[in-house]
N, C-alpha and C positions, 0 to 999 in steps of 0.2 A: 565681488570684484578679489582676484586676488592679487596679492602685493605687484607682481610684475609687470599685469596689467596696468597698476594706476601709476606705475613708474612710466610706460608705455604713453600711457595717456598725457603726464604731465610735460614729459618732452615734446609731443606732438604738440601740446600747449604754445610751452615757448619757443620751440622753433617757427609753429608759425606767427607768432605774436614777435619774433626779435630775430629771428634765423632765414626768413621763407626763402621758399626755394624761387630759382626762375627753372628759363630752358636751359643753361647751360650746366648748370650743378644735376636737375633732371635728366637729361643725356649723359652727363657723366657716369652716374650712377646707372640710365637704364645700361649703357654701352659695356660698364668693366662686371653687370651682371650675368650680358649677352656672352662674353665671351668667358665667362665660368670660374672668374676670380671672385673668392673667397669674401661674401660678406661683413666684412669686418672694417672698412672705413669708419672714422669720425662722424658721429653724429651731427644734424648740423649744427645745434647748440652748439657745440665740442667746437665745431670746423669755423662759427664766428667768435669763438671765445682765442681760437688761435691768433685771424686774421687781427683782432683786437690788441691782445700782447704783441704782435708785431707792431702795432701801429702805435701801441704807447710805445715800444722802444726807439720810435723812429727808424725801423728798420731799414735798412739799403740793401741788404745782404741778408739775405737765409741759408742756412743750409739743412736738408730734412734727410735723417737716414729712414729710408723706407716708406716706397713710394704708392704702390698698391698702382691703385685706376687715377691718381693723381686729385683723387676727390680734395684732401688737404691740400693739398699744392695748389688748384683753384684757390683755396679763400689763402693761403699764405700770399701768394701770388699778387692777389687783390691789394692788399695792404701796399705793395710796395709800389715806389717810384716809377715814372714810365724809365727811370734810365737806373733803377735797378737791376739785382740779379738775385738767382735763386737757382742753385745746385740740390736736386733731391738724386736718390744713390737707388739702384733696384735691382735688386740681386734675379728676380725673371726677366726674360728677353718678351717674352708675351705680354707679359703683366705692363710691360716699360712701354710696348706697343700702343698698349691701351691710353697708358697716362700720356705720350706724345699726343694724339689725337685728340684727346680730351683738352689739353690745354693749346692746341692748336686752335681748336672751338672758341674756346675760352682769349682770345686775343691772343694768350703768355707766353707764345714759345717764342717770342725774341726776347722774352725774361727768364724763361726757367727751362732750364739744361736738365735732360735725364741721362745719368749712367747708369749704363748697366751692369753688373756683377758683383761680386762678396761682398761687401763695404769695406771689411778689413782688408782688402787686396785694393781698395779704389780710394780708401781714404787715403795711403800712406802716397800714393799718385799725385792726387789732387794737393797734398800739403809739396810737392817736390814744386808744383807750380808757383809756390809765393804766392797764395791767393791773399786779398787785402781781408782783414779779418772779418768774421761770421756775427751779425749785432742779435742773430738770435737760429737757435738749434733745436731741431724737433727731430727725437727720436721716437722710431716705432716700426724697427725692425725685430727681427730675433733676438727674445728676451734674454737668451743665454749670452749671451753677445755684449749684456748692455753695459756694463762698467767699461770694456775694451769705449765703446762710442762715447760713452761719458770721457773717457781720457782722452780721446778723439776731441770730442769739442769745445775741451779745453784748450789742445794745441792751436785750434783753429779759430781759436774764439781774444776778445781783448777781454778788458776790465769794463766791468758796464752789461756784457752780454747777459743772453738772456736761454738758458738749458731747458726744454721741457720735456719728461720724459715721461712716455703715456704707459697706461695698463700694468698699474704698480704692485694695484693690490691682490690680481690673483686669485680675483670670487675669499680674499680671504688668510689662502697660504702663504703670505707676505711672510705673516706674524708667527705662523707656527714652526718654531726650531727643528722640528723633528720632521718637517717637509724638506725632502731632499730632491724634487725635481728639478731639475736641468735649468727649466726655466724660472722657475719660482726663485731656484739658489743664485740665477743671473741678476735678477732684481732686486733681490736684498743684497746682494755684492754692490750692487749701485747703488743704491739707497747709505750702504755703509759707506762707499765712497762720499758721497756727499755728502754725509753727516762729519768725516773724517777732515777731507783736506781744508787747507787755512786756504786756496784761494774760494773757496765757493761755500753758499751761504745758501740754504735753500728748506724746502720743509715739501710734504706731502696729502693730497686731498683726499679722501673715497668720495666715492660718486656712486648714485644709483640712475637709473632711466632705461632707454632703449637697446642699451650695449650691457645690459645686467647691471651687476656689482664691481665694479671696476674705481678708478682713480689713475691720478697723475701727482710727479714730480714739479718740483718751479725752482732753479734753482741759479742766481747769478754769481755773475764770476767779477771778486774782487782782484782789485789792485796788488 
């Protein structure tokens, strides 16, 4: 058995035991695939982790940067109370339409709002609305702009809020100082920002599984 097959088998075991699929989640993946969206959504056990983090936070307001088909959005939305709010940004209008359909099927269309456009253009517009601070921010968009997304997350949160930055390992390339690929450089700069910023306390974790060799960073906003 190959190493990657072993990772897949363990993820399948964890997901079946601890994050079993239901009709809504299965349909979200099915419709995303049918619409030609890239299969880069979080794994089920990763979605369950996001849900648990939001619940541990006692989150009432969640911001997601990078919607895709809304699979991770459903996991996050299910952690919120009936009067909670989730705003998610998606660059591609076609992806956003798929996500809206998936969220409506999940009964989350009253809680979750999909906003379309480049996040670095839509985030300032959100800030102009002077929203209540977000309790959790999940960043899973283009990696080149990761440091900018972390900076915006800081502006839109409060002390005690949690920032989750996905896909930080880049198959190990993040640790290679000679690698100058834009997505690797953006990820490294975001991690360096988390390390250096006086209002952030964070760490990063490597993972293996159905999504390959990857990982995520967690950062807590300090007073």
